[in-house]
N, C-alpha and C positions, 0 to 999 in steps of 0.2 A: 329814833325813827329815820331810816334811810329814805330821800325822796329822790326819784329819777324821772325827768320828763323829755321825751324826746318826739320831734315833730315828726310825722308821716304824711305823706301825699298817696291817696288812692285814686288815680284816673284812666280813663281809657287812653287809648293813643289819638293823637288829634287828626282829624279827619282832614280831605284834602283843604277846606277853607281856613285849616288852623284850630278848628275849636274843637273841643271836648264833648264828648257825648256824655260823661261823668268826669266830674273833678271834685275830689274832697281834700281839705286838708285840715289835720288836726293834729294835737299835744296828747300823748299818750302819757299818763302819770301812772306810777309805782311806786305805791307805800311799803315798805318793808321794815320788817323787825322779827327777829328770835323765830325764821322760819314761816312767818305769815306773810301775805303781800296782798294788797288790795289794787286792784288794775281801776284807772278812769280815764276816760277820753272828754276832751272837750275840741269843738269844732271851731275853727277859726272865724268863721263867719256867726256866730252866736258866741260871744268871747265871756260873756257874764255865765255860761251855764256850765257843767261838767255832770258825767252821767257815769256811776259807778257800773263796772260791767261784771266785774268776777273777783271772786278771792282765789287765792292759790295757797295751798297749806300741805304741807308733806309731798311735796311734788305732786299734786293734784289741783287741776283747775276745775273750779263747779261756779254756779250761779250762786248768788248771794241768798240768804234766809234771813227773815227778820230778828234772829238772834247775834247774826253778823254785826248787825246795826248798832250794838250795843258794846260790842268790842272796845278796849280803848285804841287799839290801830287805828280803827277806822274813827272814830271819833276824832281821834288827832287829825288822820288825813282830811277830813271835811273840813275841819276848823284851819287848816292850812290851805284847802282850796278857797273859801271864804275869806283868808286873809289878802291872797293874789286877786280877788276879784270875781270870785266864780259866786256870786250871789243864788243862782236857782242851781240845787243840786238834786240829782234824780237817780235811783237804782235799780237796774235790772232785776226784776223779780222773777217774770216769766209769766206773771197772771195778767189778765185784762189784757192791756196793750201794750204789756211788756215790763213798762218803767213806770215807777211810784216815786214822789218827792220825798226827799228826806226832809226830816223838822228842822227848825231854826237851831236846833241842840244838838243836830247830829243824827239821833234814832227817829225812826217811824213816830 
């Protein structure tokens, strides 16, 4: 499994007072292997959390489905995030409020 982590910042321009209307700093993780990639994000202000956002397969990006959480690459990615202190893992399902918790073993 190849793991990539990139720090990103999404912020408005500072106002006259030097304050930002919004400012988000987060790490984007990409876990890739054999043409498959899971993408997760962790905000710096909630360092014990990470959210799986999507899966990329065959050059296409889509939301995760329940079956994706059983993929060996997903399980390895979840284990990696837990090892680096991300105790609370969620995944973007598009149902309800959009995010669901990943169980302690990786899958729902």
